N, C-alpha and C positions, 0 to 999 in steps of 0.2 A: 744374099751372100753374107757370110760371116765376116766381120771386120774387127780389127784390133782397136785399142784405145785411141789411137790417133786417126781412126777412120779409114785406114788403108786395109786392103784385103788380107785375111788370114791365109797362110800357105800351109795346108795340112800335110802335104807330101814332102818329107825331108830330102827326097831325091829330085825335087822339082828343078827344072832348068832355070827358074827364076832366082834360085839361090846360088851363091858363090862363096868361095873362101877368101878371107883376107888375112894379112899377116897377124900373128900373135893370138888369134881367136880360134878356139876349138869349135867345131861345127861350122855353120855357114851364116851368111847374112843375105839380105835382098841385094841383087846385083845392080849394076848401073850406077845411077846418081847416088843412091843410098849407100852403096859400098864405098864410093869415093869419100863421102863425108865421114862415115864410120871408120874407114882406114885412117883418115887424117887425124881424128881425135885419138885413136888407139896409139898411133905412132908418136903423136905429140906427148901423150902421157909417158910413153916409154922413154922418150928422149929428154923431156924436161921435168918430169915429176918423179917417177920411180920405175924400176925394172918391171917390164911386163913379160913374164916367162911364158914361152910358147905353150898354149893349151893346158896349163896347169889348173888355173881357176879363172879362165877368161872365156866367157860363154857367148853364144850367139842365138841362132834359131832354136826355139823350143815352144811347142804348142801347149800352152798352159794359161790358166786364168791370171788376172791381175792379182798380185800379191795381196793377201788379206781379204780377198773377195772370192765368192764362189761362182760369180757370173761375170761375163765380160772377158775378152781375150787380151792378154798382155801384148805389148808391142814386140816382144820376142817372138810371138806366134807367127809373125809375117817376116821375121828377119830384119826388123827395123830398130833393133836395140842390141847393145852389147853390155856385158858385165866385165869389168876389168879389175883383176886382183881381188876377186870376191871375198876371199878369206881374210884379207887384210882390212877390208872395208865392208863388214857385214851389214845387212839391212837392219835398220833400227838404231845403229850406232851413230852418234852425232860428231861431226868434225874429226873424222879419222885421218884426214890430211892435215898437215901443219898449215898455219895461217898463210905462209908464203905460197904453199902449193895450191891452196884454195883460191888465192888471188890470181895465180897463173892460169888455173882452169877457167875461172870466170872471165879473165881477159880473152882467152881463146874462144870462149863461147860467143863473144860479140862478133867474132869473125864469121860465124855461121848465120848471122842475121835472123835469129829466131827459129831456125830449122832444127836445132839440136837442143834437147833439154837434159840437164844433169840432175840425177837423183839427190845430190847434195843440196839442191835448192828447193826440194819439195816442202810444201807447207805442212808443218807438223799437225795442224788442225784437220788436215785432210788425209795425210799419208805419213808413214814412217820415212825418215831420211834413208837414202840409199846411195851412199857415196860411190859405190862400184858402178853405178848404172848410167848409161848414156843412151838417149833414144831420139829417133826422128819424130818431129811433131809438125813440121811445116807442110804446106801444100805441095803437090808434085811440081808445080811451076816454080815455087820458091826453092825447093830442093835442087831442081835442075840448075837454077841460076847460081846457087852457091857452089854446086859441084863443078860447074863450068869455070867459076872463079878459081877453084882449087887446081883444076887442070891447067889453066893458063899460068898460074903461079908456079906450077911444077913442070912446065913445058910438056904437059900431057902425061907425066909420070905420077900416077896416083899413089905409088908406094913411098913417095917422099913427102915430107911435111915442110912448110915454110917456117922461117924463124919467127917466134911469137913477137907481137908488137907490145905486149904488156906482161905484167906478172914478173916473175923472177928473170934476171938478166943472165943467169947461168943455171945449169941443171941443178935441181934439188938433190940432196944426198939420197943415194939409192939404198934400198933395204937389203941387208945381207940375208941370204937364205941358208937354212940348216939342212934341209933334205927335200929333194924333189920340188923345189920352188916354194917350200913352206918356210916362212921367216920365223925368227925367234918370237916375235909378237904373235904371229899366227899360232905357233906351237903352244904358247901360254894360254891363248883363248881356248884351244882344243882341250888342253889339260884342265882348265877351270871348268869347262862344260862337262867333261867326263867325270870330274870329281863331284860335281853337283848331282850327277846321276848315280854316284856310288860305284863307278866302274874303274876310276883311276885313284890310286892312293899315294902317288909320289908327290914330289915337290913341283910347284908352279915355276919352273926354272927356264922354260922355253927350249929345253933340250929334247929333240925328237929322237930319243934313244929307244932302247928295248922296252922299257916300261911303258912309254907313251904309245909305241907301236902295238904293244900287246893290249893296251886298253882300247885303242881304236879298233883292233881286231875283235875284241869282245863286243863292242858296240855293233859292229857289222854282223857278227854272228847272231846277236839278238835280233837284228833286223831280218836276217834270213830265217831264223827259227820261228819267231812269233809273227813277223809281218810278211813273210813270203818273198822278201827281197831276193833278187837274182844276181846282184853284183858280188864280186869276190870279197872275201874276208881276208884282206891282205895287209891290214895295218896302215894303209895309206889313206889319209883323209883328203881325198881328191874331189873333183867336181861332182862325181856321181854321189858320193857319200854326203857331200854338202847339200846337194839337191834333195836327197832323201830326208835329211834332217829338217830342212826348211819345209818340205811337203808335209811331213808328219806334224811339225809344230804349227805351221800357218794354215794348213788346209784340213788335214785329217782330224787332229785332236779337237779343234774348235767345232767341227761338224758332229763328231761323236758326242761331245759334251752336251749338245742340244737335245738329245733323245732321252725320253723318260726312262727307258731301260738302263741307260748309262747313269742317269742321276740317282736311280735307286741304289746303285752300288757306292754312291758317294761322289764327292767332287773329283773330277779328272784333272790332274795337273798337266798343263800344257808346257811340255819341256822338250819335245822333239825326240823322245825315246819310244821306240816300238818294242817294249818289253812285255813281261807277263801281265802287268796291270792293264795296259792298253788292249792287249789281246783279250783279256777277260771282259772288258767293256764292249768290244766289238762283237764278241761271242754272244753277250747278253742281248744286243740289238738284233743280231741274226735270229736268235731263238724267239724273242718277243714279237718279231715281225716275220715269222716263218712263212706265212702264206704268200706275202709279197716277195720275200726273198726267193722262195722256191719257184714262184711264177716267173721271176727274172732269169731263172736257170741255176740258182744256188743248189749245191748238192749236199753240203753239210755245214753245220755251224763250227767253223774252224778258227775263228778269231782273226783271220787274215783279211785285210782290206784289198781284195782283188778287184777286178773290173766290175763284177756283179755287185759286190757289196758297195763299191763306189757309186754305182748307178742308183742303188737304194738310198745312199746318203746324199745323192745329188751333188757329187764332187767329181772332178777329173781324177782318173787314176794316176799313179806315179809313172813317169816316163823318164 
């Protein structure tokens, strides 16, 4: 049986009755005791740390590998983890929360008695920091004990959170959003990224206006043209576009760069962009390994990392 990083079972079927929805999170999480704890931390962040906008960049169940690795399933794969305000707190960025906010999060973590881990506390020698990420790591018995404590504290109402016993005594300032849950800080990061790719030429002003939306749309159109992405090119840097960017940067490009056919073309920059350069490298691998590619069912060397090419690269396809 396939298991997640925490040792709990992977749930491959997103329609499984074991999964359930909780407030603020797009997608689902594992039901029962897991859902009680994850609901508690999400609503705690929303109430005492910063706004958590329903479903904008707040993610749950997703069958994918552990970030930065090609083997082993993430705790998201069983619905045991949530990412909260992912665009404000991108993986790899350190201390994206203010000091008082970090103190409040850590104070709340003590309440869960070791059953919940925060990506902001990851050891940098082992993994990148991940301030957006909260995951279940305790045993089923420990998780049940803490979930029961939360139920008792809330008179059985898991949608409510108890007042924190540590950290800030009043809600931290909430972040103003400029468009569809995207904050000024988020918009600046998007602009900076797209400028580094040569797609955006405007100012890094955090204004998610016509120029920024047009640049995001160009990025999405490149993903569709060269990478075969199926999401809409609508100018909105939402959870799907963010997941695509991270998959290209953290999974696909590092895997492609390892192949001799790719190295012969020169060093591949790992930047999260599926444009003509990456497509050229993927095409080279498909052609150089045609016998294997065709045996797996590949029809032509098209430069797109679809399911067959991903099998050849030994990486999970984008979902």
